[in-house]
C-alpha positions in Angstrom: -10.8 6.6 14.1 -13.4 6.2 11.3 -12.4 5.2 7.8 -12.6 8.3 5.5 -15.5 8.5 3.1 -15.0 6.7 -0.2 -12.6 4.0 1.1 -13.7 0.4 1.0 -11.9 -2.7 2.4 -9.5 -4.5 0.0 -9.9 -8.3 0.1 -6.4 -9.8 0.4 -5.1 -13.3 -0.4 -3.1 -13.5 2.9 -4.3 -13.5 6.4 -0.9 -12.0 7.3 -1.9 -8.6 5.9 -5.2 -8.6 7.8 -3.9 -9.9 11.1 -0.5 -8.3 11.3 -0.5 -5.2 9.1 -4.0 -4.5 7.7 -6.8 -4.3 7.0 -6.1 -2.0 4.0 -8.7 0.2 2.3 -9.0 1.4 -1.3 -10.5 4.6 -2.8 -10.9 4.8 -6.6 -11.4 8.2 -8.0 -11.4 8.4 -11.8 -8.2 6.6 -12.8 -6.5 7.2 -9.5 -6.2 4.6 -6.7 -5.4 5.5 -3.1 -4.7 2.8 -0.4 -5.1 3.6 3.2 -4.9 2.0 6.7 -5.3 3.0 10.3 -2.3 2.5 12.6 -2.8 0.7 15.9 -1.0 -0.5 19.0 0.2 -3.7 17.2 2.1 -1.5 14.7 4.0 0.4 17.4 7.7 0.4 18.2 9.3 2.3 21.0 8.2 5.9 21.9 4.7 5.4 20.5 5.5 5.6 16.8 4.7 3.1 14.1 7.5 0.8 12.9 9.0 1.5 9.5 8.5 -2.1 8.6 4.8 -1.6 8.8 4.7 1.5 6.6 7.2 0.0 4.1 4.9 -3.1 3.9 1.9 -0.8 3.3 3.7 1.0 0.4 4.8 -2.3 -1.1 1.3 -3.7 -0.9 -0.2 -0.4 -2.3 2.1 -0.2 -5.2 1.7 -3.9 -6.1 -2.1 -3.6 -5.8 -2.2 -0.6 -8.1 0.1 -2.2 -10.6 -2.1 -5.3 -10.6 -5.2 -3.1 -11.2 -3.4 -1.6 -14.2 -2.4 -5.0 -15.6 -5.7 -6.8 -15.0 -8.3 -4.0 -14.9 -11.3 -6.3 -15.7 -10.6 -8.7 -12.8 -12.8 -8.2 -9.8 -10.8 -10.5 -7.4 -7.2 -9.6 -7.9 -5.9 -11.9 -5.2 -4.8 -14.6 -7.7 -3.2 -12.1 -10.0 -1.4 -10.2 -7.2 0.4 -13.5 -6.5 1.9 -13.2 -10.0 3.7 -10.0 -9.0 6.9 -10.4 -7.2 8.7 -7.4 -5.6 12.3 -7.4 -6.8 13.2 -4.0 -5.5 11.7 -1.7 -2.8 13.3 1.6 -1.9 11.9 3.7 1.0 12.7 7.1 2.2 11.2 7.9 5.6 10.4 11.5 6.2 8.3 11.4 9.4 6.9 8.8 11.8 3.2 8.4 12.2 1.7 8.0 15.7 -0.6 5.2 16.7 -4.1 5.9 15.5 -3.1 7.8 12.4 -4.8 7.4 9.0 -2.2 6.7 6.3 -2.8 7.2 2.6 -0.6 5.9 -0.2 -0.9 7.5 -3.6 0.8 5.4 -6.3 1.9 6.2 -9.8 2.5 3.4 -12.1 5.7 4.3 -14.1 5.8 1.3 -16.5 4.1 -2.0 -16.9 5.3 -5.1 -18.8 7.3 -8.2 -17.8 8.9 -5.8 -15.3 6.8 -3.1 -13.7 7.8 0.0 -11.9 5.8 2.2 -9.5 6.4 5.1 -7.1 4.4 6.3 -4.2 4.0 9.0 -1.5 2.5 8.1 1.9 0.9 10.8 3.9 -0.7 11.2 7.3 -2.5 14.4 8.6 -1.6 16.1 5.3 2.2 15.5 6.0 4.4 13.5 3.7 5.6 10.6 5.8 7.4 8.5 3.2 8.3 8.1 -0.4 8.9 4.7 -2.0 9.5 3.1 -5.4 9.4 -0.5 -6.3 9.9 -2.9 -9.2 7.9 -6.0 -9.8 8.3 -9.0 -12.0 5.2 -10.6 -13.5 5.4 -14.3 -12.8 3.4 -16.6 -15.1 
């Protein structure tokens, strides 16, 4: 599967994301950020569907990335600033399971920024809602 038009690779600070979960891609349109990824065999659990741990990690990463972009908008390389965000709560509601080879897109809304930040997201594949999530992050100095 090809990466959809407008999405560019997101450099990460951790080889974990690239080797185990990612790579992740970003599309910026006006003031909106969408994070995406392609599922593969390494993400699979039984019966040919992607593990919830993978999709929950994608949502956590996407929400943290978008919060970091909101907190540090002038920073080109967010990797050092992303480390300052610590997820303290992540809630996920699974609606559907994506198959291997699906393109997933996470749309994130930043609810509040400050010492504690809040975000919510919807993850889709094939125009279907797959998951909703919300998270809170503490900004570590």
